[in-house]
C-alpha positions, 0 to 999 in steps of 0.5 A: 499499499502507497504512503505519503511522506510529507516533509512539505507539503508546498511547491518546490520549483515546479512540483511538491515536496510531498514524497510517494513511497511504496513498501518496496522504495529503497532510501535514495536522494529525493529530487526536484523537478524542473520543466524545461518547456515546449515549443508549443508542439506534443514533444519535448525530448532531452537527449543529454545533459552536460555538468552545468546542467544543460541539456539537448535534444529535440522538440516540436512546433504546433506544426509538427516540425521537429527542431534541435534545442538547448536548453540551459538555466540562463536562456531557457529553451533555445532552437538551433536552426540548421545550416543553409541546405545544400543545392537542391536539399530542403531540410526536413528534421533536426534533432539534437543528440549530443552536449559537451560541457561548453555547450556545444550542441551535436545532432543530425539534419534530415532532408528531402524527407529523408533521403539524405542527412548530415551532422551538425555542431552549434556552439554556444553563441553561434550558428550550427555548422554541417559537419566537413572535412579539410577540404570543406566537403559535407561529412555524411554522418548523423552525430549521437554524442560529443566530448569536451574536446570537441570530437564527435562521434555516431553513425557514418556513411555507410556500414562504419562509425566515426570520429569527427575532429573539430580541424576536420579530421575525419577517422573511419572506424570500422572494416567497411562490412560490419555495421558499426554506431557508436553511441558514447564517447569519453574524453580520451575518445573512447567510444562505445556502441553496437556492430551489426554482424551476420552470423549462421545466417541472422543478424546479431548485435553486439556491445562494443568498447573502442580505444586506440590501442585495443581497437573494437572490443567485443562486450558479450551479452547477457545470454543472447547475441544482442547487445548495445553500448549506449554510455561511457564514462571516464574510467571507460566503464560501459552502460547499455542493454542487453537482449535475454530472449526475444522481446525481453532485454535487461541493462548492463554495466561493463567494467574494462577486462570484466563480464557484463553485470546484469543490473536487473529490473523494477520487477518487470521482465525488462530494462535498459541503460541509457546514463552512467557518470564518473561516479558510476552512477546509471540512469535508464528504464525499467518496467514494472511488474504492470509492465508500466515503464519507469526511469530509474537511477542506480548506484552501488550503494542503493541498488535500482531506484524507481525514480518515480519513488523520489519526486514529489507526488502528484508529479507526471510518470517519468518514463525514460531516463537519457543522462546524469551529470556530474552532480547527479542532475537527470535529464528524463522524459514524462508522458502525458496524454498525447505528448512527451515533455521533459524534466531536469531532475536536480537533487534536493541535497545540491540546492542550498535552499529549497523554494515554498510556492505560497500562491495558487500557480494554476488559478487563471488571472486577467491580462492587465491584473496585478499577479502576487507571487508570494514565496519563501525560502527553506532549508534542507529540514523544511525551516523557514530561512527567509528573510531580509538578509537574503534578497530574491531578484526576478531575472526573467519571464517567459512565455512557456509554449514559446519561450517568448520573453516577456517585460518585467514590470511591477505594479506601483514601484512596489519591487525596486530594481526587480528585487522582491519585497520581504513581508516580515508579518508572513515570512515570505516575499513578494512580487506584485507583477504586472501583466498589461503588455503580456499575452495569454498563456502559462508564464514562468518567473524566473528568480535568483537568490543573493544566497547562492546561484541557483535559479528558481522558477514559478508559473502564472496563468493569464487569459 
């Protein structure tokens, strides 16, 4: 039977702190979920996360067009436009797949309804560029990941995988016959992915680890002939999935020189690992006994934990965790009817203070009215630490559906320099937000505290 463990029945960032746990739930970190927003279409999928918490992926607009995206705390959700298309080709789809600590995003552009493709890299503050060789000719490729040296990997032209360098140097890796795709790359340029081979008239895929010293090393499987590596950390530890039998796969971990370790499931038949950080914490997805798919986080200390047991009650079901960074932040998708969205999960212990929202974020206000934003800061134990010594300053205002910026304006000059007013009688901060210049929809107000670098956000609705 489920029970509610409520340390503080208030909202933190965009969700509450009231955790729903089950009798089987293990002790583990508690996470604060932050929705990265959308472009107004059905899907927003975060595919990877860097150590700053920036996310790369793709999202759709209302007309169904796919765009590559970069999300960051400072800039919100940004569209990454495709470079100008080569002659006789029209851009059909753009998707981001990987991001490094410089904020460089890599991904693929499909042309003419998928008839041709080219990889791109979009460095922060610069327009996207196609991957080209030293001679300036486009490199036909589908990038999946990049490292901090700007080296890119993925699926290359023909059967081989590749490493592309910022100088234009292109390593064509493979034997020219075996289909080879890389999904992950670490700082040393080591790769992981899968190779497809014909054995006895049947096609099988096998996970690999590639280093310049050893070449391609087959990592084997957990009982069948199918497996794939998805991510690799600094130590060369590979995680991914391996099929046990038709329709059944398990997440695995493979340390250098060691056989695959079966990571198990959350009670159902299948699982798959999607990411690993340098501390060895693994994220991915697993099925429950009822066949429902849930996102998980796994460490040697805590085992495999259902992330849905580590976020606030009422949070939409978390489906797939795609990546985890050095500080333990996780990029994870969740589903609501007809849509896929993305959360960035931050361990609550990593936040200097948590946010208690003291107004109804779901209430619809009329355009032109004043919206009283009222919040408080609490510590890890739930104690209110709000006071004049800690100031809150509004930093940005965005329409959630389009990420359009709005003008920050207060009513009656009550919030000079965009600073929240501290009200000693209620122990809370107040910002009287003027809405005359805003449009209808759900808006997100972001602000920072003087006590630390964390950016907080709240929402309000206008009609």
